[in-house]
C-alpha positions in Angstrom: -18.2 -9.5 -11.0 -16.5 -9.5 -7.7 -13.9 -7.8 -6.6 -10.7 -9.9 -6.3 -9.4 -9.8 -2.5 -6.0 -7.8 -2.3 -2.6 -9.8 -0.8 -2.0 -6.6 0.8 -4.1 -5.1 3.6 -5.8 -1.9 2.7 -4.5 -1.0 6.3 -1.0 -0.4 4.7 -2.1 0.6 1.1 -3.9 3.5 3.0 -1.1 4.2 5.8 1.4 4.5 2.5 -1.0 7.0 0.8 -0.4 8.9 3.6 3.0 9.1 3.9 2.9 10.3 0.3 0.7 12.7 0.8 -2.8 11.6 -0.5 -4.6 9.4 2.0 -7.4 12.1 2.6 -9.1 11.2 -1.4 -9.5 7.1 0.2 -12.9 7.7 1.2 -12.6 5.0 5.0 -15.9 3.7 6.3 -15.0 1.4 8.3 -13.6 -1.6 7.0 -13.8 -0.5 3.6 -11.3 1.1 1.7 -12.9 2.9 -1.4 -9.4 3.8 -4.3 -12.0 5.7 -6.5 -11.1 9.3 -6.8 -7.0 8.5 -6.5 -5.1 8.9 -10.1 -3.9 6.3 -11.8 -0.1 7.9 -11.1 -1.5 7.6 -6.8 -2.1 3.8 -7.7 1.4 3.1 -9.2 2.8 5.8 -6.5 1.2 3.3 -3.6 3.1 0.2 -5.7 6.3 1.5 -5.9 5.8 2.0 -2.2 4.9 -1.5 -1.3 7.3 -2.7 -3.1 10.1 -0.2 -1.9 8.4 -1.6 1.5 8.6 -5.9 0.8 12.3 -4.6 -0.4 13.8 -3.6 2.8 12.2 -6.3 4.6 13.6 -9.0 2.5 17.3 -7.0 3.1 16.2 -7.0 6.7 15.5 -10.5 6.7 18.8 -11.3 4.5 21.4 -9.1 7.2 19.0 -10.7 10.6 20.4 -13.8 9.4 24.0 -12.8 8.6 24.4 -12.9 5.1 
């Protein structure tokens, strides 16, 4: 079964993993990212980081609109 294409780029997910201190567990070869060595907890932390990043972006957008 082919893998689904992610909505979020691997570069962004890798950046969050780097900020959290476990990017070294992600194997990167060219444009291919292998997340097979991270734990379920670490994957959840990436998701949490993505949500927080999106919330900050939305809040910034609202502030710029004057709301």
